[in-house]
N, CA, C and O atoms as a CHARMM CRD file, in Angstrom:
* protein
*
  372
    1    1 MET  N      7.15500 -16.08500  -9.25200 PROA 1      0.00000
    2    1 MET  CA     6.36400 -16.97800  -8.42700 PROA 1      0.00000
    3    1 MET  C      6.48600 -16.62500  -6.94800 PROA 1      0.00000
    4    1 MET  O      5.55200 -16.83600  -6.17400 PROA 1      0.00000
    5    2 SER  N      7.63600 -16.08900  -6.56400 PROA 2      0.00000
    6    2 SER  CA     7.84800 -15.72900  -5.17500 PROA 2      0.00000
    7    2 SER  C      6.82300 -14.71000  -4.68800 PROA 2      0.00000
    8    2 SER  O      6.39200 -14.76400  -3.53600 PROA 2      0.00000
    9    3 PHE  N      6.42600 -13.76400  -5.57500 PROA 3      0.00000
   10    3 PHE  CA     5.40600 -12.78200  -5.21200 PROA 3      0.00000
   11    3 PHE  C      4.10500 -13.47900  -4.83900 PROA 3      0.00000
   12    3 PHE  O      3.48300 -13.12400  -3.83700 PROA 3      0.00000
   13    4 LEU  N      3.68200 -14.46800  -5.62900 PROA 4      0.00000
   14    4 LEU  CA     2.44200 -15.18400  -5.34600 PROA 4      0.00000
   15    4 LEU  C      2.54300 -15.96300  -4.04600 PROA 4      0.00000
   16    4 LEU  O      1.57100 -16.04600  -3.29400 PROA 4      0.00000
   17    5 LYS  N      3.70500 -16.53200  -3.77500 PROA 5      0.00000
   18    5 LYS  CA     3.89300 -17.24100  -2.50900 PROA 5      0.00000
   19    5 LYS  C      3.70400 -16.29300  -1.33300 PROA 5      0.00000
   20    5 LYS  O      3.03400 -16.62600  -0.35600 PROA 5      0.00000
   21    6 ARG  N      4.30500 -15.09900  -1.43900 PROA 6      0.00000
   22    6 ARG  CA     4.15600 -14.11600  -0.35800 PROA 6      0.00000
   23    6 ARG  C      2.72700 -13.64400  -0.22300 PROA 6      0.00000
   24    6 ARG  O      2.21300 -13.49300   0.88500 PROA 6      0.00000
   25    7 LEU  N      2.08400 -13.40900  -1.36400 PROA 7      0.00000
   26    7 LEU  CA     0.71700 -12.90800  -1.35400 PROA 7      0.00000
   27    7 LEU  C     -0.22900 -13.88800  -0.67000 PROA 7      0.00000
   28    7 LEU  O     -1.14400 -13.48100   0.04500 PROA 7      0.00000
   29    8 PHE  N     -0.00500 -15.17800  -0.89200 PROA 8      0.00000
   30    8 PHE  CA    -0.89500 -16.19500  -0.33800 PROA 8      0.00000
   31    8 PHE  C     -0.31500 -16.91400   0.86900 PROA 8      0.00000
   32    8 PHE  O     -0.77200 -17.99500   1.24200 PROA 8      0.00000
   33    9 GLY  N      0.69700 -16.30100   1.47600 PROA 9      0.00000
   34    9 GLY  CA     1.19900 -16.81200   2.74600 PROA 9      0.00000
   35    9 GLY  C      2.26700 -17.87900   2.63900 PROA 9      0.00000
   36    9 GLY  O      2.55400 -18.53200   3.64200 PROA 9      0.00000
   37   10 GLY  N      2.86600 -18.09300   1.49200 PROA 10     0.00000
   38   10 GLY  CA     3.84700 -19.14700   1.34700 PROA 10     0.00000
   39   10 GLY  C      5.28100 -18.68300   1.52400 PROA 10     0.00000
   40   10 GLY  O      6.20400 -19.48800   1.40100 PROA 10     0.00000
   41   11 GLY  N      5.48900 -17.41200   1.80900 PROA 11     0.00000
   42   11 GLY  CA     6.86400 -16.91800   1.92200 PROA 11     0.00000
   43   11 GLY  C      6.97900 -15.88700   3.01000 PROA 11     0.00000
   44   11 GLY  O      6.11500 -15.78900   3.88100 PROA 11     0.00000
   45   12 GLY  N      8.02500 -15.13200   2.96300 PROA 12     0.00000
   46   12 GLY  CA     8.26400 -14.08000   3.95400 PROA 12     0.00000
   47   12 GLY  C      7.31700 -12.91800   3.76800 PROA 12     0.00000
   48   12 GLY  O      6.49600 -12.89700   2.85200 PROA 12     0.00000
   49   13 SER  N      7.44900 -11.96500   4.64700 PROA 13     0.00000
   50   13 SER  CA     6.59900 -10.78500   4.59800 PROA 13     0.00000
   51   13 SER  C      6.82000 -10.00500   3.31000 PROA 13     0.00000
   52   13 SER  O      7.96000  -9.77600   2.90600 PROA 13     0.00000
   53   14 ALA  N      5.73400  -9.59900   2.66800 PROA 14     0.00000
   54   14 ALA  CA     5.82600  -8.85600   1.41600 PROA 14     0.00000
   55   14 ALA  C      6.03000  -7.36200   1.66600 PROA 14     0.00000
   56   14 ALA  O      6.32900  -6.62200   0.72900 PROA 14     0.00000
   57   15 GLU  N      5.87700  -6.91400   2.88600 PROA 15     0.00000
   58   15 GLU  CA     5.97000  -5.48400   3.16200 PROA 15     0.00000
   59   15 GLU  C      6.98900  -5.20500   4.25300 PROA 15     0.00000
   60   15 GLU  O      7.17600  -6.02300   5.15300 PROA 15     0.00000
   61   16 PRO  N      7.64500  -4.06300   4.17900 PROA 16     0.00000
   62   16 PRO  CA     8.57900  -3.70400   5.24500 PROA 16     0.00000
   63   16 PRO  C      7.82300  -3.41000   6.53000 PROA 16     0.00000
   64   16 PRO  O      6.60600  -3.22700   6.51900 PROA 16     0.00000
   65   17 SER  N      8.55400  -3.36600   7.63600 PROA 17     0.00000
   66   17 SER  CA     7.90800  -3.16700   8.92700 PROA 17     0.00000
   67   17 SER  C      7.34900  -1.76200   9.11200 PROA 17     0.00000
   68   17 SER  O      6.43200  -1.56600   9.90900 PROA 17     0.00000
   69   18 ARG  N      7.89000  -0.77100   8.38000 PROA 18     0.00000
   70   18 ARG  CA     7.36500   0.58900   8.53700 PROA 18     0.00000
   71   18 ARG  C      7.24800   1.26300   7.16300 PROA 18     0.00000
   72   18 ARG  O      8.00800   0.96100   6.24300 PROA 18     0.00000
   73   19 PRO  N      6.29200   2.16900   7.04500 PROA 19     0.00000
   74   19 PRO  CA     6.07800   2.87100   5.76400 PROA 19     0.00000
   75   19 PRO  C      7.25000   3.77000   5.39300 PROA 19     0.00000
   76   19 PRO  O      7.92500   4.32900   6.25800 PROA 19     0.00000
   77   20 SER  N      7.47800   3.89900   4.08200 PROA 20     0.00000
   78   20 SER  CA     8.55000   4.78400   3.62100 PROA 20     0.00000
   79   20 SER  C      8.05300   6.21900   3.44300 PROA 20     0.00000
   80   20 SER  O      8.84200   7.16000   3.53400 PROA 20     0.00000
   81   21 LYS  N      6.75900   6.39400   3.19200 PROA 21     0.00000
   82   21 LYS  CA     6.14800   7.72500   3.07500 PROA 21     0.00000
   83   21 LYS  C      4.71500   7.64800   3.58100 PROA 21     0.00000
   84   21 LYS  O      4.06000   6.61100   3.47600 PROA 21     0.00000
   85   22 GLU  N      4.23600   8.76400   4.13200 PROA 22     0.00000
   86   22 GLU  CA     2.84700   8.85500   4.59100 PROA 22     0.00000
   87   22 GLU  C      2.26100  10.18400   4.14000 PROA 22     0.00000
   88   22 GLU  O      2.93100  11.21600   4.18500 PROA 22     0.00000
   89   23 VAL  N      0.98800  10.15100   3.69900 PROA 23     0.00000
   90   23 VAL  CA     0.29900  11.35500   3.23500 PROA 23     0.00000
   91   23 VAL  C     -1.16200  11.25100   3.66500 PROA 23     0.00000
   92   23 VAL  O     -1.76700  10.18100   3.58700 PROA 23     0.00000
   93   24 GLU  N     -1.72700  12.38200   4.12400 PROA 24     0.00000
   94   24 GLU  CA    -3.14800  12.41900   4.44300 PROA 24     0.00000
   95   24 GLU  C     -3.91100  12.89100   3.20700 PROA 24     0.00000
   96   24 GLU  O     -3.47700  13.80200   2.50300 PROA 24     0.00000
   97   25 HSD  N     -5.06800  12.24700   2.95500 PROA 25     0.00000
   98   25 HSD  CA    -5.90300  12.60800   1.80300 PROA 25     0.00000
   99   25 HSD  C     -7.36300  12.37500   2.16600 PROA 25     0.00000
  100   25 HSD  O     -7.77200  11.25200   2.46100 PROA 25     0.00000
  101   26 GLU  N     -8.14000  13.44800   2.14000 PROA 26     0.00000
  102   26 GLU  CA    -9.59100  13.36500   2.39900 PROA 26     0.00000
  103   26 GLU  C     -9.91600  12.69400   3.73200 PROA 26     0.00000
  104   26 GLU  O    -10.92000  11.99000   3.84100 PROA 26     0.00000
  105   27 GLY  N     -9.08400  12.90200   4.73700 PROA 27     0.00000
  106   27 GLY  CA    -9.32800  12.31400   6.05700 PROA 27     0.00000
  107   27 GLY  C     -8.79900  10.89800   6.21800 PROA 27     0.00000
  108   27 GLY  O     -8.94900  10.30900   7.28900 PROA 27     0.00000
  109   28 PHE  N     -8.18600  10.33900   5.18800 PROA 28     0.00000
  110   28 PHE  CA    -7.56700   9.02100   5.23400 PROA 28     0.00000
  111   28 PHE  C     -6.05300   9.21500   5.30600 PROA 28     0.00000
  112   28 PHE  O     -5.54300  10.25500   4.88900 PROA 28     0.00000
  113   29 LEU  N     -5.33700   8.23200   5.82800 PROA 29     0.00000
  114   29 LEU  CA    -3.88300   8.25800   5.84000 PROA 29     0.00000
  115   29 LEU  C     -3.38400   7.18000   4.88500 PROA 29     0.00000
  116   29 LEU  O     -3.74900   6.01200   5.01300 PROA 29     0.00000
  117   30 ILE  N     -2.55000   7.57600   3.93100 PROA 30     0.00000
  118   30 ILE  CA    -1.96800   6.63800   2.97300 PROA 30     0.00000
  119   30 ILE  C     -0.52100   6.41500   3.38600 PROA 30     0.00000
  120   30 ILE  O      0.24700   7.36600   3.53000 PROA 30     0.00000
  121   31 LYS  N     -0.15500   5.14900   3.57600 PROA 31     0.00000
  122   31 LYS  CA     1.21300   4.78600   3.93700 PROA 31     0.00000
  123   31 LYS  C      1.79400   3.95900   2.79200 PROA 31     0.00000
  124   31 LYS  O      1.29200   2.87900   2.48500 PROA 31     0.00000
  125   32 ALA  N      2.83500   4.46200   2.17300 PROA 32     0.00000
  126   32 ALA  CA     3.50600   3.73000   1.09600 PROA 32     0.00000
  127   32 ALA  C      4.41900   2.67100   1.70900 PROA 32     0.00000
  128   32 ALA  O      5.23900   2.97800   2.57500 PROA 32     0.00000
  129   33 THR  N      4.27600   1.43000   1.25900 PROA 33     0.00000
  130   33 THR  CA     5.08000   0.32700   1.79100 PROA 33     0.00000
  131   33 THR  C      5.65200  -0.52400   0.65300 PROA 33     0.00000
  132   33 THR  O      5.40500  -1.72900   0.60500 PROA 33     0.00000
  133   34 PRO  N      6.40700   0.08400  -0.25600 PROA 34     0.00000
  134   34 PRO  CA     6.95300  -0.70200  -1.36200 PROA 34     0.00000
  135   34 PRO  C      7.90500  -1.78300  -0.84800 PROA 34     0.00000
  136   34 PRO  O      8.53000  -1.62800   0.20100 PROA 34     0.00000
  137   35 PHE  N      8.00300  -2.87600  -1.60100 PROA 35     0.00000
  138   35 PHE  CA     8.91100  -3.95100  -1.22300 PROA 35     0.00000
  139   35 PHE  C      9.68800  -4.41700  -2.44800 PROA 35     0.00000
  140   35 PHE  O      9.24000  -4.25300  -3.58300 PROA 35     0.00000
  141   36 GLN  N     10.84500  -4.99200  -2.20500 PROA 36     0.00000
  142   36 GLN  CA    11.67300  -5.45700  -3.30800 PROA 36     0.00000
  143   36 GLN  C     11.19300  -6.81200  -3.80500 PROA 36     0.00000
  144   36 GLN  O     10.87200  -7.71000  -3.02600 PROA 36     0.00000
  145   37 GLU  N     11.15600  -6.92700  -5.12100 PROA 37     0.00000
  146   37 GLU  CA    10.75600  -8.17600  -5.76700 PROA 37     0.00000
  147   37 GLU  C     11.56600  -8.30700  -7.04500 PROA 37     0.00000
  148   37 GLU  O     11.43000  -7.48700  -7.95300 PROA 37     0.00000
  149   38 ASN  N     12.40400  -9.32500  -7.12500 PROA 38     0.00000
  150   38 ASN  CA    13.23100  -9.58300  -8.30900 PROA 38     0.00000
  151   38 ASN  C     14.04600  -8.35900  -8.73400 PROA 38     0.00000
  152   38 ASN  O     14.11500  -8.03300  -9.91900 PROA 38     0.00000
  153   39 GLY  N     14.65600  -7.69200  -7.76900 PROA 39     0.00000
  154   39 GLY  CA    15.53900  -6.57600  -8.06300 PROA 39     0.00000
  155   39 GLY  C     14.86800  -5.24000  -8.31600 PROA 39     0.00000
  156   39 GLY  O     15.54900  -4.24600  -8.57100 PROA 39     0.00000
  157   40 GLN  N     13.54200  -5.19800  -8.25100 PROA 40     0.00000
  158   40 GLN  CA    12.82900  -3.93500  -8.42400 PROA 40     0.00000
  159   40 GLN  C     11.91200  -3.72000  -7.22500 PROA 40     0.00000
  160   40 GLN  O     11.72300  -4.61100  -6.39600 PROA 40     0.00000
  161   41 TRP  N     11.34400  -2.51300  -7.15300 PROA 41     0.00000
  162   41 TRP  CA    10.46100  -2.15800  -6.03900 PROA 41     0.00000
  163   41 TRP  C      9.01000  -2.22600  -6.49200 PROA 41     0.00000
  164   41 TRP  O      8.62700  -1.57400  -7.46400 PROA 41     0.00000
  165   42 GLN  N      8.20700  -3.00800  -5.79400 PROA 42     0.00000
  166   42 GLN  CA     6.79500  -3.21200  -6.11300 PROA 42     0.00000
  167   42 GLN  C      5.93500  -2.19700  -5.36000 PROA 42     0.00000
  168   42 GLN  O      6.18500  -1.89700  -4.19300 PROA 42     0.00000
  169   43 THR  N      4.92800  -1.67800  -6.04300 PROA 43     0.00000
  170   43 THR  CA     3.99900  -0.71000  -5.45100 PROA 43     0.00000
  171   43 THR  C      3.10700  -1.40400  -4.42300 PROA 43     0.00000
  172   43 THR  O      2.46300  -2.41000  -4.72400 PROA 43     0.00000
  173   44 SER  N      3.07800  -0.86100  -3.22000 PROA 44     0.00000
  174   44 SER  CA     2.28600  -1.42700  -2.14100 PROA 44     0.00000
  175   44 SER  C      1.98400  -0.32600  -1.13200 PROA 44     0.00000
  176   44 SER  O      2.77200   0.60400  -0.96400 PROA 44     0.00000
  177   45 GLY  N      0.84100  -0.43800  -0.46200 PROA 45     0.00000
  178   45 GLY  CA     0.51300   0.57200   0.53500 PROA 45     0.00000
  179   45 GLY  C     -0.60400   0.15200   1.46500 PROA 45     0.00000
  180   45 GLY  O     -1.22000  -0.90100   1.30100 PROA 45     0.00000
  181   46 ILE  N     -0.84600   0.99900   2.44000 PROA 46     0.00000
  182   46 ILE  CA    -1.90400   0.79600   3.42300 PROA 46     0.00000
  183   46 ILE  C     -2.68000   2.09900   3.53900 PROA 46     0.00000
  184   46 ILE  O     -2.08900   3.17300   3.65000 PROA 46     0.00000
  185   47 ILE  N     -4.00100   2.00200   3.51200 PROA 47     0.00000
  186   47 ILE  CA    -4.87000   3.16000   3.72300 PROA 47     0.00000
  187   47 ILE  C     -5.56900   2.94100   5.05500 PROA 47     0.00000
  188   47 ILE  O     -6.17200   1.89200   5.27900 PROA 47     0.00000
  189   48 THR  N     -5.48800   3.93800   5.94800 PROA 48     0.00000
  190   48 THR  CA    -6.12100   3.82100   7.25600 PROA 48     0.00000
  191   48 THR  C     -7.04500   5.00700   7.51600 PROA 48     0.00000
  192   48 THR  O     -6.90200   6.08300   6.93500 PROA 48     0.00000
  193   49 ARG  N     -7.99900   4.76200   8.41500 PROA 49     0.00000
  194   49 ARG  CA    -8.90500   5.82900   8.85300 PROA 49     0.00000
  195   49 ARG  C     -9.60100   5.38300  10.13600 PROA 49     0.00000
  196   49 ARG  O     -9.89000   4.20200  10.32700 PROA 49     0.00000
  197   50 GLN  N     -9.86100   6.34700  11.00400 PROA 50     0.00000
  198   50 GLN  CA   -10.63300   6.07200  12.21700 PROA 50     0.00000
  199   50 GLN  C    -12.11100   6.00800  11.85100 PROA 50     0.00000
  200   50 GLN  O    -12.65200   6.95400  11.27700 PROA 50     0.00000
  201   51 VAL  N    -12.76400   4.89500  12.18100 PROA 51     0.00000
  202   51 VAL  CA   -14.19500   4.71200  11.92900 PROA 51     0.00000
  203   51 VAL  C    -14.82900   4.29300  13.24500 PROA 51     0.00000
  204   51 VAL  O    -14.52800   3.22100  13.77000 PROA 51     0.00000
  205   52 ASP  N    -15.70100   5.13100  13.77600 PROA 52     0.00000
  206   52 ASP  CA   -16.36100   4.86800  15.05600 PROA 52     0.00000
  207   52 ASP  C    -15.35800   4.52600  16.16000 PROA 52     0.00000
  208   52 ASP  O    -15.58800   3.61900  16.96000 PROA 52     0.00000
  209   53 GLY  N    -14.23800   5.26400  16.19400 PROA 53     0.00000
  210   53 GLY  CA   -13.23700   5.07800  17.22900 PROA 53     0.00000
  211   53 GLY  C    -12.30500   3.90100  17.01200 PROA 53     0.00000
  212   53 GLY  O    -11.45000   3.62700  17.85500 PROA 53     0.00000
  213   54 VAL  N    -12.45400   3.20200  15.90000 PROA 54     0.00000
  214   54 VAL  CA   -11.60300   2.05100  15.60200 PROA 54     0.00000
  215   54 VAL  C    -10.81100   2.33800  14.33600 PROA 54     0.00000
  216   54 VAL  O    -11.37000   2.80400  13.34300 PROA 54     0.00000
  217   55 GLU  N     -9.50700   2.06100  14.36600 PROA 55     0.00000
  218   55 GLU  CA    -8.69900   2.28200  13.16500 PROA 55     0.00000
  219   55 GLU  C     -8.90800   1.12400  12.18400 PROA 55     0.00000
  220   55 GLU  O     -8.64500  -0.03600  12.50100 PROA 55     0.00000
  221   56 LYS  N     -9.37700   1.46400  11.01400 PROA 56     0.00000
  222   56 LYS  CA    -9.59300   0.47900   9.94500 PROA 56     0.00000
  223   56 LYS  C     -8.45600   0.61500   8.94900 PROA 56     0.00000
  224   56 LYS  O     -7.90300   1.70200   8.78000 PROA 56     0.00000
  225   57 GLU  N     -8.10200  -0.48500   8.28400 PROA 57     0.00000
  226   57 GLU  CA    -7.05300  -0.40100   7.27700 PROA 57     0.00000
  227   57 GLU  C     -7.38700  -1.23900   6.06100 PROA 57     0.00000
  228   57 GLU  O     -8.06100  -2.26600   6.14300 PROA 57     0.00000
  229   58 HSD  N     -6.89500  -0.76900   4.94000 PROA 58     0.00000
  230   58 HSD  CA    -7.04000  -1.46400   3.65800 PROA 58     0.00000
  231   58 HSD  C     -5.64900  -1.55300   3.05100 PROA 58     0.00000
  232   58 HSD  O     -5.00600  -0.52800   2.82500 PROA 58     0.00000
  233   59 ARG  N     -5.18100  -2.75600   2.78800 PROA 59     0.00000
  234   59 ARG  CA    -3.86400  -2.95700   2.18100 PROA 59     0.00000
  235   59 ARG  C     -4.03400  -3.16300   0.68400 PROA 59     0.00000
  236   59 ARG  O     -4.99300  -3.79300   0.23800 PROA 59     0.00000
  237   60 PHE  N     -3.09100  -2.62500  -0.08700 PROA 60     0.00000
  238   60 PHE  CA    -3.14000  -2.83600  -1.52400 PROA 60     0.00000
  239   60 PHE  C     -1.74500  -3.10100  -2.08000 PROA 60     0.00000
  240   60 PHE  O     -0.74600  -2.58800  -1.57600 PROA 60     0.00000
  241   61 ILE  N     -1.70600  -3.90500  -3.12000 PROA 61     0.00000
  242   61 ILE  CA    -0.48700  -4.20400  -3.85900 PROA 61     0.00000
  243   61 ILE  C     -0.83700  -4.06700  -5.32900 PROA 61     0.00000
  244   61 ILE  O     -1.87300  -4.56900  -5.76600 PROA 61     0.00000
  245   62 ARG  N     -0.00300  -3.40500  -6.09000 PROA 62     0.00000
  246   62 ARG  CA    -0.21000  -3.24300  -7.52600 PROA 62     0.00000
  247   62 ARG  C      0.95500  -3.89200  -8.26500 PROA 62     0.00000
  248   62 ARG  O      2.03300  -4.06800  -7.69900 PROA 62     0.00000
  249   63 ALA  N      0.74200  -4.23600  -9.49100 PROA 63     0.00000
  250   63 ALA  CA     1.76300  -4.91500 -10.29400 PROA 63     0.00000
  251   63 ALA  C      2.89500  -3.99100 -10.71900 PROA 63     0.00000
  252   63 ALA  O      3.93300  -4.46400 -11.18200 PROA 63     0.00000
  253   64 ASP  N      2.71400  -2.68600 -10.57200 PROA 64     0.00000
  254   64 ASP  CA     3.71700  -1.71400 -11.01200 PROA 64     0.00000
  255   64 ASP  C      5.02000  -1.88600 -10.23500 PROA 64     0.00000
  256   64 ASP  O      5.02200  -1.99600  -9.00900 PROA 64     0.00000
  257   65 ARG  N      6.12800  -1.90700 -10.97800 PROA 65     0.00000
  258   65 ARG  CA     7.45800  -2.01900 -10.36800 PROA 65     0.00000
  259   65 ARG  C      8.35300  -0.88600 -10.85100 PROA 65     0.00000
  260   65 ARG  O      8.21500  -0.39400 -11.97100 PROA 65     0.00000
  261   66 PHE  N      9.27600  -0.48500  -9.97800 PROA 66     0.00000
  262   66 PHE  CA    10.15100   0.64800 -10.25600 PROA 66     0.00000
  263   66 PHE  C     11.57900   0.32900  -9.83800 PROA 66     0.00000
  264   66 PHE  O     11.80100  -0.54800  -9.00300 PROA 66     0.00000
  265   67 PRO  N     12.56000   1.04500 -10.42000 PROA 67     0.00000
  266   67 PRO  CA    13.95700   0.78800 -10.07600 PROA 67     0.00000
  267   67 PRO  C     14.36200   1.32400  -8.69800 PROA 67     0.00000
  268   67 PRO  O     15.39200   0.91600  -8.16100 PROA 67     0.00000
  269   68 SER  N     13.56500   2.23300  -8.11800 PROA 68     0.00000
  270   68 SER  CA    13.92700   2.76900  -6.80400 PROA 68     0.00000
  271   68 SER  C     12.73600   2.71200  -5.84200 PROA 68     0.00000
  272   68 SER  O     11.57300   2.71800  -6.24600 PROA 68     0.00000
  273   69 GLN  N     13.07800   2.65700  -4.56200 PROA 69     0.00000
  274   69 GLN  CA    12.05600   2.63500  -3.52300 PROA 69     0.00000
  275   69 GLN  C     11.24400   3.93100  -3.53000 PROA 69     0.00000
  276   69 GLN  O     10.02600   3.90100  -3.35600 PROA 69     0.00000
  277   70 ASP  N     11.91100   5.05900  -3.72900 PROA 70     0.00000
  278   70 ASP  CA    11.22200   6.34900  -3.74600 PROA 70     0.00000
  279   70 ASP  C     10.18800   6.43100  -4.86800 PROA 70     0.00000
  280   70 ASP  O      9.08200   6.93200  -4.66500 PROA 70     0.00000
  281   71 MET  N     10.55100   5.93900  -6.04700 PROA 71     0.00000
  282   71 MET  CA     9.61000   5.96600  -7.17500 PROA 71     0.00000
  283   71 MET  C      8.39300   5.08500  -6.87800 PROA 71     0.00000
  284   71 MET  O      7.26000   5.47400  -7.16300 PROA 71     0.00000
  285   72 ALA  N      8.62300   3.90900  -6.31200 PROA 72     0.00000
  286   72 ALA  CA     7.52200   3.00700  -5.97800 PROA 72     0.00000
  287   72 ALA  C      6.64800   3.61000  -4.87800 PROA 72     0.00000
  288   72 ALA  O      5.42600   3.46400  -4.90900 PROA 72     0.00000
  289   73 ALA  N      7.26600   4.28500  -3.90600 PROA 73     0.00000
  290   73 ALA  CA     6.51400   4.92200  -2.82000 PROA 73     0.00000
  291   73 ALA  C      5.65400   6.06200  -3.35700 PROA 73     0.00000
  292   73 ALA  O      4.49100   6.20000  -2.97800 PROA 73     0.00000
  293   74 ASP  N      6.22800   6.87600  -4.23700 PROA 74     0.00000
  294   74 ASP  CA     5.44800   7.96400  -4.84400 PROA 74     0.00000
  295   74 ASP  C      4.24800   7.41500  -5.61000 PROA 74     0.00000
  296   74 ASP  O      3.15400   7.97400  -5.54300 PROA 74     0.00000
  297   75 HSD  N      4.45700   6.32800  -6.33100 PROA 75     0.00000
  298   75 HSD  CA     3.36700   5.72000  -7.10100 PROA 75     0.00000
  299   75 HSD  C      2.30100   5.13000  -6.16800 PROA 75     0.00000
  300   75 HSD  O      1.11000   5.18500  -6.47400 PROA 75     0.00000
  301   76 ALA  N      2.72600   4.57000  -5.03800 PROA 76     0.00000
  302   76 ALA  CA     1.77900   4.02900  -4.06300 PROA 76     0.00000
  303   76 ALA  C      0.88500   5.13900  -3.50700 PROA 76     0.00000
  304   76 ALA  O     -0.30500   4.92100  -3.27800 PROA 76     0.00000
  305   77 ILE  N      1.45200   6.32100  -3.29200 PROA 77     0.00000
  306   77 ILE  CA     0.65700   7.45200  -2.80600 PROA 77     0.00000
  307   77 ILE  C     -0.38000   7.84900  -3.86500 PROA 77     0.00000
  308   77 ILE  O     -1.53800   8.10400  -3.53400 PROA 77     0.00000
  309   78 VAL  N      0.03200   7.90000  -5.12400 PROA 78     0.00000
  310   78 VAL  CA    -0.90100   8.22000  -6.22200 PROA 78     0.00000
  311   78 VAL  C     -2.01600   7.18500  -6.27700 PROA 78     0.00000
  312   78 VAL  O     -3.18900   7.54300  -6.38600 PROA 78     0.00000
  313   79 LYS  N     -1.66300   5.90900  -6.20200 PROA 79     0.00000
  314   79 LYS  CA    -2.66700   4.83800  -6.25600 PROA 79     0.00000
  315   79 LYS  C     -3.58600   4.90000  -5.04600 PROA 79     0.00000
  316   79 LYS  O     -4.79100   4.68300  -5.17100 PROA 79     0.00000
  317   80 GLY  N     -3.02900   5.19500  -3.87600 PROA 80     0.00000
  318   80 GLY  CA    -3.85100   5.32300  -2.67500 PROA 80     0.00000
  319   80 GLY  C     -4.88400   6.42300  -2.81200 PROA 80     0.00000
  320   80 GLY  O     -6.03900   6.24800  -2.42500 PROA 80     0.00000
  321   81 ARG  N     -4.47100   7.56700  -3.36700 PROA 81     0.00000
  322   81 ARG  CA    -5.41600   8.66700  -3.60200 PROA 81     0.00000
  323   81 ARG  C     -6.52300   8.24100  -4.57300 PROA 81     0.00000
  324   81 ARG  O     -7.69300   8.56500  -4.36800 PROA 81     0.00000
  325   82 GLN  N     -6.14800   7.51800  -5.62100 PROA 82     0.00000
  326   82 GLN  CA    -7.15400   7.04100  -6.58000 PROA 82     0.00000
  327   82 GLN  C     -8.15400   6.10900  -5.90900 PROA 82     0.00000
  328   82 GLN  O     -9.35800   6.21600  -6.14500 PROA 82     0.00000
  329   83 ILE  N     -7.66800   5.20500  -5.08400 PROA 83     0.00000
  330   83 ILE  CA    -8.55100   4.27000  -4.38100 PROA 83     0.00000
  331   83 ILE  C     -9.52200   5.03900  -3.49200 PROA 83     0.00000
  332   83 ILE  O    -10.71900   4.75100  -3.48700 PROA 83     0.00000
  333   84 ILE  N     -9.01900   6.00800  -2.74600 PROA 84     0.00000
  334   84 ILE  CA    -9.87000   6.80700  -1.86000 PROA 84     0.00000
  335   84 ILE  C    -10.88900   7.59700  -2.67100 PROA 84     0.00000
  336   84 ILE  O    -12.06800   7.63100  -2.32000 PROA 84     0.00000
  337   85 ASP  N    -10.44200   8.23400  -3.75700 PROA 85     0.00000
  338   85 ASP  CA   -11.35800   9.02100  -4.59100 PROA 85     0.00000
  339   85 ASP  C    -12.45100   8.15400  -5.20700 PROA 85     0.00000
  340   85 ASP  O    -13.57900   8.61800  -5.37100 PROA 85     0.00000
  341   86 GLN  N    -12.14300   6.91800  -5.54800 PROA 86     0.00000
  342   86 GLN  CA   -13.12500   6.02800  -6.15800 PROA 86     0.00000
  343   86 GLN  C    -14.02600   5.35000  -5.14500 PROA 86     0.00000
  344   86 GLN  O    -15.22200   5.18500  -5.38400 PROA 86     0.00000
  345   87 MET  N    -13.44900   4.95000  -3.99700 PROA 87     0.00000
  346   87 MET  CA   -14.20200   4.16100  -3.02800 PROA 87     0.00000
  347   87 MET  C    -14.73200   4.95200  -1.83100 PROA 87     0.00000
  348   87 MET  O    -15.82300   4.67200  -1.33400 PROA 87     0.00000
  349   88 GLY  N    -13.97000   5.92700  -1.37600 PROA 88     0.00000
  350   88 GLY  CA   -14.39200   6.70800  -0.21000 PROA 88     0.00000
  351   88 GLY  C    -14.66700   5.82700   0.98600 PROA 88     0.00000
  352   88 GLY  O    -13.90300   4.90500   1.27400 PROA 88     0.00000
  353   89 GLU  N    -15.74900   6.10300   1.68100 PROA 89     0.00000
  354   89 GLU  CA   -16.12600   5.36600   2.88700 PROA 89     0.00000
  355   89 GLU  C    -16.41500   3.88800   2.62000 PROA 89     0.00000
  356   89 GLU  O    -16.30600   3.06300   3.52700 PROA 89     0.00000
  357   90 ARG  N    -16.77800   3.55500   1.40200 PROA 90     0.00000
  358   90 ARG  CA   -17.07500   2.15100   1.06200 PROA 90     0.00000
  359   90 ARG  C    -15.84100   1.26100   1.17200 PROA 90     0.00000
  360   90 ARG  O    -15.96200   0.03600   1.19600 PROA 90     0.00000
  361   91 LEU  N    -14.67500   1.85700   1.23800 PROA 91     0.00000
  362   91 LEU  CA   -13.43300   1.11300   1.33000 PROA 91     0.00000
  363   91 LEU  C    -13.41900   0.15600   2.51900 PROA 91     0.00000
  364   91 LEU  O    -12.83300  -0.92400   2.44500 PROA 91     0.00000
  365   92 PHE  N    -14.05800   0.55000   3.60200 PROA 92     0.00000
  366   92 PHE  CA   -14.05900  -0.27100   4.80600 PROA 92     0.00000
  367   92 PHE  C    -15.40200  -0.93900   5.08000 PROA 92     0.00000
  368   92 PHE  O    -15.56700  -1.59100   6.11100 PROA 92     0.00000
  369   93 GLY  N    -16.34900  -0.78700   4.18400 PROA 93     0.00000
  370   93 GLY  CA   -17.68800  -1.33100   4.41400 PROA 93     0.00000
  371   93 GLY  C    -17.93700  -2.53000   3.64200 PROA 93     0.00000
  372   93 GLY  O    -19.02100  -3.10500   3.72900 PROA 93     0.00000
């Protein structure tokens, strides 16, 4: 339940203050931001891109959980690439 509270503003920040990994893909920047939830690391990330001189961002959280921060960060990068490949420029439109 704590995850839902955080997701809808009822608890503390669901994401750390800085990304654990960053990767560029197709002109977008994917920042992995996994967070701890019930003793495991939840997949989370931010996709950014400059659009008409303004930095746009798309945040995502997935239900996937892992025993380590590195594993969750790697999975966030994979998910970020999938989102970009599926949505492309429509991600911010």
